C-alpha positions in Angstrom: 58.5 95.4 87.6 59.9 92.5 89.6 62.3 94.9 91.5 59.4 97.3 92.2 57.3 94.5 93.7 60.2 93.1 95.7 60.9 96.6 97.1 57.3 96.9 98.2 57.4 93.4 99.8 60.5 94.4 101.8 59.4 97.8 102.9 55.7 97.3 103.5 55.8 93.6 104.2 52.7 92.8 102.2 51.7 89.2 101.4 53.1 87.5 98.3 51.3 84.6 96.6 52.5 82.7 93.6 49.3 81.4 92.2 50.4 78.3 90.4 52.5 77.1 93.3 49.7 77.0 95.9 48.8 79.4 98.7 49.6 79.4 102.4 46.4 78.7 104.3 45.9 80.5 107.6 45.8 77.9 110.5 43.1 77.7 113.1 44.0 79.8 116.1 45.9 77.9 118.8 44.4 77.8 122.3 46.0 80.3 124.6 47.3 82.4 121.7 46.4 85.7 123.3 49.3 87.8 124.5 49.5 88.3 128.3 52.2 90.9 128.3 54.2 89.0 130.9 56.9 87.4 128.7 55.4 84.0 128.1 58.0 81.3 128.3 55.8 78.4 127.0 56.1 77.6 123.3 53.9 74.8 121.8 55.4 71.4 121.4 57.0 71.0 118.0 56.9 68.1 115.6 59.5 67.8 112.9 57.9 68.3 109.5 59.0 65.8 106.9 60.5 67.3 103.7 59.1 66.2 100.4 61.4 63.6 98.8 63.0 65.0 95.6 64.8 63.1 92.8 66.5 66.3 91.7 70.3 66.4 92.1 71.6 69.0 94.5 73.8 70.5 91.8 70.8 71.1 89.5 68.8 72.6 92.4 71.6 75.0 93.2 71.6 76.2 89.6 67.9 76.4 89.0 66.5 77.9 92.2 66.4 81.7 92.2 66.2 84.5 89.6 66.8 84.4 85.9 66.6 87.3 83.4 66.0 87.2 79.6 69.2 88.2 77.8 67.3 89.3 74.7 64.7 91.7 76.0 66.1 92.4 79.5 62.4 92.8 80.4 61.4 89.2 81.2 62.3 87.7 84.6 61.9 84.1 85.7 61.7 83.0 89.3 62.1 79.4 90.2 61.2 78.0 93.6 61.2 74.4 94.9 57.8 72.6 94.9 56.5 71.4 98.2 53.6 69.2 97.3 53.0 66.4 94.7 50.8 68.9 92.8 53.6 71.5 92.6 56.0 68.9 91.2 59.7 69.5 91.8 59.7 73.2 90.8 57.4 76.2 90.6 58.3 78.6 87.8 57.0 82.1 87.2 57.9 84.3 84.2 56.9 87.9 84.2 57.1 90.5 81.4 56.8 94.1 82.4 54.2 95.7 80.1 54.4 99.0 82.1 55.1 100.2 85.6 51.8 98.8 86.9 51.0 95.9 84.5 52.7 92.7 83.6 52.1 89.5 81.6 52.8 86.3 83.7 53.4 82.7 82.8 53.3 80.1 85.5 53.9 76.4 85.6 54.8 73.4 87.8 57.9 71.7 86.5 58.8 68.0 87.1 62.2 66.5 86.8 62.7 63.1 85.1 65.8 61.4 86.6 65.9 58.9 83.7 66.2 61.6 81.0 67.2 64.6 83.0 64.3 66.5 81.3 62.4 69.4 83.1 58.8 69.5 81.8 55.3 70.6 82.7 51.7 70.1 81.6 49.8 72.9 83.4 51.3 76.1 82.0 49.1 79.2 82.2 49.3 82.8 81.0 47.7 85.8 82.7 47.6 89.6 82.5 48.0 91.3 85.9 47.5 94.9 86.8 48.6 96.5 90.1 47.2 99.3 92.2 49.5 102.2 93.4 50.1 100.2 96.6 51.5 97.2 94.6 48.4 95.1 95.3 46.9 93.0 92.5 44.0 95.1 91.1 43.1 92.9 88.1 44.1 89.5 86.9 42.8 88.0 83.6 43.6 84.4 82.6 44.5 84.3 78.9 45.0 80.5 78.6 46.0 77.5 80.7 46.8 73.8 80.2 49.9 74.3 78.0 52.7 71.8 77.9 56.4 72.6 77.7 59.9 72.2 79.1 62.9 74.0 80.4 66.4 73.2 79.3 69.7 74.2 80.9 72.3 74.6 78.2 75.7 76.3 78.5 74.7 78.2 81.6 71.5 79.5 79.9 67.9 78.4 80.4 65.7 77.8 77.4 61.9 77.6 77.3 59.5 75.7 75.1 55.7 75.9 75.4 52.9 74.4 73.3 50.7 77.6 73.4 53.3 80.5 73.7 54.7 81.0 70.3 57.3 83.5 71.6 58.7 81.1 74.2 61.7 80.2 72.0 62.8 83.9 71.8 63.6 83.9 75.5 67.1 83.1 76.6 67.5 83.3 80.4 70.7 83.7 82.4 71.0 83.2 86.2 71.0 86.5 88.2 72.4 86.3 91.7 72.1 88.6 94.7 75.2 90.4 95.9 77.6 88.4 98.1 77.5 89.0 101.8 80.8 89.4 103.8 81.7 87.0 106.6 81.6 90.0 108.9 77.9 90.6 108.0 77.1 87.0 108.9 79.0 87.3 112.1 77.3 90.5 113.1 73.8 89.8 111.9 73.5 86.2 112.8 76.3 84.6 114.9 76.7 87.4 117.3 73.0 87.5 118.0 72.9 83.7 118.6 76.0 83.6 120.8 74.6 86.2 123.3 71.4 84.3 124.0 71.1 82.6 127.4 68.6 79.7 127.5 66.8 79.0 130.7 67.0 82.5 132.1 64.2 84.9 132.7 62.8 86.3 129.4 64.9 83.9 127.4 62.1 83.0 125.0 61.4 86.7 124.3 65.1 87.2 123.5 64.9 84.1 121.2 61.8 85.6 119.5 63.7 88.9 119.0 66.7 87.0 117.6 64.4 85.1 115.2 63.0 88.4 113.9 66.4 90.0 113.5 68.0 87.0 111.7 65.0 86.5 109.4 64.8 90.2 108.5 68.5 90.1 107.7 68.3 87.0 105.6 65.2 88.3 103.7 66.5 91.9 103.0 69.8 90.5 101.7 68.0 88.0 99.5 70.1 85.1 100.8 67.7 82.7 99.0 68.9 84.0 95.6 72.7 84.0 96.3 75.1 81.7 94.4 75.2 78.6 96.7 79.0 78.3 96.9 79.5 82.0 97.6 76.9 81.9 100.3 78.3 78.8 102.0 81.8 80.1 101.8 80.9 83.4 103.5 79.1 81.6 106.3 81.9 79.1 106.8 84.5 81.9 107.0 82.4 83.6 109.8 82.1 80.2 111.5 85.8 79.7 111.5 86.3 82.9 113.4 84.1 81.7 116.3 85.4 80.0 119.5 84.4 76.4 120.2 81.9 77.7 122.8 80.4 80.1 120.4 80.0 77.4 117.7 78.2 75.2 120.3 75.8 78.0 121.0 75.1 78.6 117.3 74.3 74.9 116.8 72.2 75.0 120.0 70.0 77.8 118.7 70.1 77.5 114.9 71.2 73.9 114.2 69.0 71.0 113.3 67.0 71.1 116.6 67.8 74.8 117.4 65.1 76.7 119.4 65.4 79.9 117.3 65.3 78.0 114.1 62.2 76.1 115.3 60.6 79.4 116.3 61.1 80.7 112.8 59.8 77.5 111.1 56.8 77.5 113.3 56.1 81.1 112.3 55.9 79.9 108.7 53.8 76.8 109.2 51.6 77.7 112.2 52.1 81.3 113.2 49.3 81.3 115.8 51.2 78.6 117.8 54.1 81.1 118.5 52.2 84.4 118.0 52.0 85.1 121.8 55.8 85.0 122.2 56.4 87.4 119.3 53.7 89.7 120.7 55.3 89.8 124.1 58.7 90.4 122.4 57.3 93.3 120.5 58.0 91.9 117.0 54.6 90.4 116.2 53.8 92.7 113.2 57.2 92.1 111.5 57.0 88.3 112.1 53.4 88.1 110.9 54.4 89.8 107.6 57.6 87.7 107.2 55.6 84.5 107.8 53.6 85.3 104.7 56.6 86.2 102.6 57.9 83.4 100.3 61.2 85.1 99.9 61.6 85.1 103.7 60.9 81.4 103.9 63.3 80.5 101.1 66.0 82.7 102.7 65.6 81.0 106.0 65.8 77.6 104.4 69.0 78.4 102.6 70.5 79.9 105.8 69.4 77.1 108.0 70.8 74.4 105.6 74.1 76.2 105.5 74.4 76.3 109.3 73.4 72.6 109.6 76.3 71.7 107.2 78.9 73.5 109.4 81.3 71.3 111.5 
């Protein structure tokens, strides 16, 4: 079921919402957001958005974030994302059980980390039955219960689940499932080569940057970079980086580093799409970027890729 939905997301680029982890609200349209067909060079002024402080050790985040599969049934899948607000706690977890091709049972919870005990617990668990139409869109969603308490425990590379209302929780034994590794040549061809051929300050440079943003984000999303094992992902990127000249490295940092213009363009697409909509329209990639901006997998993939580039020296 999860793979079916993920395929639909990638191919049709429909909106994904994880209910217990909040929804992305559509911002008010920015002034001057209508495309003029003339290759607009002006992009709205950007303000760095502060990240939510987290007490979670990086090692635990690297282990938890991503996909898990139940070893017993092979039918249950858990997805864990990082929480972004106080209400979402430190992690958003979603467990799905495929009842049939078009139906699934879903458990959702916001999990907090206690640095004193190392415990991962929640108090707002809920269970729902979800049915999908032929197009993969939610057709019916029935809440069965909510307000449960529970915890997740990492033990010997496995993830165990306890819940006050779900009597079958103890039967699940989850193991981490990673996406396939990406070769250093793939990173070089689908990211670094794109960035090192940009020329800032020339005619149409913002349009080229918008096209680069779409190409890199599509690459990162389709290859599920968010769900790769962190060390393998970083090693592949580092190897591609080592094959660049000093001038090429400078350009990568210039466009995709901490204050990189392409990276900022992608981030603005996630948080305030209308502020950069005109540039993507003039670049001919507005439809793709609008869909990607609503895709939580795209956002997580960008964050993982951007963090890896920022760490390069």
